[in-house]
C-alpha positions in Angstrom: 14.6 -21.9 -60.2 11.5 -21.6 -62.4 11.8 -22.4 -66.1 10.6 -20.0 -68.7 9.9 -22.8 -71.2 6.9 -25.0 -71.5 6.9 -28.2 -73.5 3.6 -29.4 -75.0 2.8 -32.5 -77.0 -0.1 -33.2 -79.2 -0.8 -36.5 -77.4 0.1 -37.8 -74.0 2.0 -40.8 -75.4 4.6 -38.6 -76.9 6.1 -37.6 -73.6 7.3 -40.4 -71.3 9.6 -40.4 -68.3 10.4 -36.8 -68.9 11.8 -37.5 -72.4 10.3 -36.3 -75.7 9.6 -39.4 -77.9 8.3 -37.6 -81.0 9.2 -34.5 -83.0 5.6 -33.3 -82.7 6.4 -31.8 -79.3 7.0 -28.1 -79.1 8.6 -25.9 -76.5 7.4 -22.3 -76.0 9.3 -19.5 -74.4 6.9 -17.9 -71.9 8.7 -14.6 -72.3 7.9 -14.3 -76.0 5.5 -11.4 -76.8 3.1 -13.7 -78.7 2.7 -16.2 -75.8 2.3 -13.3 -73.3 -0.4 -11.8 -75.6 -2.3 -15.1 -75.7 -2.1 -15.4 -71.9 -3.3 -11.8 -71.5 -6.2 -12.3 -73.9 -7.3 -15.5 -72.2 -7.2 -13.8 -68.7 -9.2 -10.9 -70.1 -11.8 -13.3 -71.6 -12.1 -15.1 -68.3 -12.5 -11.9 -66.4 -15.2 -10.7 -68.8 -17.0 -14.0 -68.4 -16.9 -13.7 -64.6 -18.3 -10.2 -64.8 -21.2 -11.4 -67.0 -22.0 -14.3 -64.7 -22.1 -12.0 -61.7 -24.3 -9.5 -63.6 -26.7 -12.4 -64.6 -26.8 -13.5 -61.0 -27.6 -10.0 -59.9 -30.5 -9.7 -62.4 -31.9 -13.0 -61.2 -31.7 -11.9 -57.6 -33.5 -8.6 -58.4 -36.2 -10.5 -60.3 -36.7 -12.9 -57.4 -36.9 -10.0 -55.0 -39.5 -8.1 -57.1 -41.5 -11.3 -57.6 -41.6 -12.1 -53.9 -42.5 -8.6 -53.0 -45.3 -8.5 -55.5 -46.6 -11.9 -54.3 -46.3 -11.3 -50.5 -46.5 -7.5 -50.2 -43.3 -7.2 -48.1 -39.6 -7.5 -48.8 -38.2 -11.0 -48.3 -35.3 -11.9 -46.2 -32.0 -12.8 -48.0 -32.5 -16.5 -47.1 -35.8 -16.6 -48.8 -34.3 -15.5 -52.1 -31.6 -18.1 -52.2 
């Protein structure tokens, strides 16, 4: 059965052999609205970054295509652009 609680510690030395050694460790309930909002925000940020990376790649490919076509007078093959 999956746990709905995550234990985090501020340094790796605080958790040893599955036991908490220091009171600086915290446990978070993954069902809490605050934690779910943080996870949602992080996923949205990652998705936005991936979209921007793909858009940048598309612009670079288009620029390479136009440059090749201008230089050679005919459209390049896909392999020539990579």
